[in-house]
N, C-alpha and C positions, 0 to 999 in steps of 0.2 A: 128179636127177643122182645116179649111183651112185659111191661112192668105195670104195677098197680100201686097207687098211693092212697092210703086211707088215713085221714087225719081226725083225731078227736080233740075238740077244743072245749075248755071249760072257762068260766069267768075267773079273773084273778083271785087267788085265795080260796078257790073251790077245789075239790077233789074229784077225781074220776077213779072209782074203784074197779080194778080189773084183777081177776084171780090169775095166779101164776099158771094154773092149768089152761086158761084161755090163751095166755101168751105162748105156752108150750104147744098148744094146738096150732096156732098160726106159724110158729117156728118150724114145727115138724112137717107142716105142709109146704115148706120151702120159702117162707117169708122172712126177710130181714127186717128187724124191728129196731127203731130208735125210740127210746123211752126217756122221759125226764122225770127224775125223782128228786124233789127239792131243787137244789141248784146244780145237780149233777145230771149230765146227759150220757146215757149208756146206749151202746150198740149191742143188740142181741142177734147173733148170727143165726141163719137158718140151720135147723137141726139141733138147737139147744134144748136140753131137757128141763123139766120143771126144777130139778135140784140145781142145775147150773144157773137158772134164772133167779131162784131164791138167793143163791150164793152172791150173784151180782148185786141184788138189792140190799143184802146184808152188808156187803163191802161198802156200798154207797152210803148207807146209813152210818156205819161206824167211821168212815174216813171222809164224810161229807165236808167237814170244816177244812180239811187240808186239800181238797180238790178244787181245781179251777177249770173253767171251760175256756179253751183257747180256740179262736177261729169262729167261723160261722157255719151253720148247717144250712 
């Protein structure tokens, strides 16, 4: 099985704007995605739709203060 890792890095305090449609395209092509939004790390499984991805980000924004990252990636 072949895997591929793509990492996008930005300077501390900077943003990388990615459209949900772009994440959906990666997801629907079979890619699993790990995204960080604020202090929240999210796992987007392969096959996720744009609606599901937007729901994850909305949940992370609404509940961000209550979430904690436990462990290492």
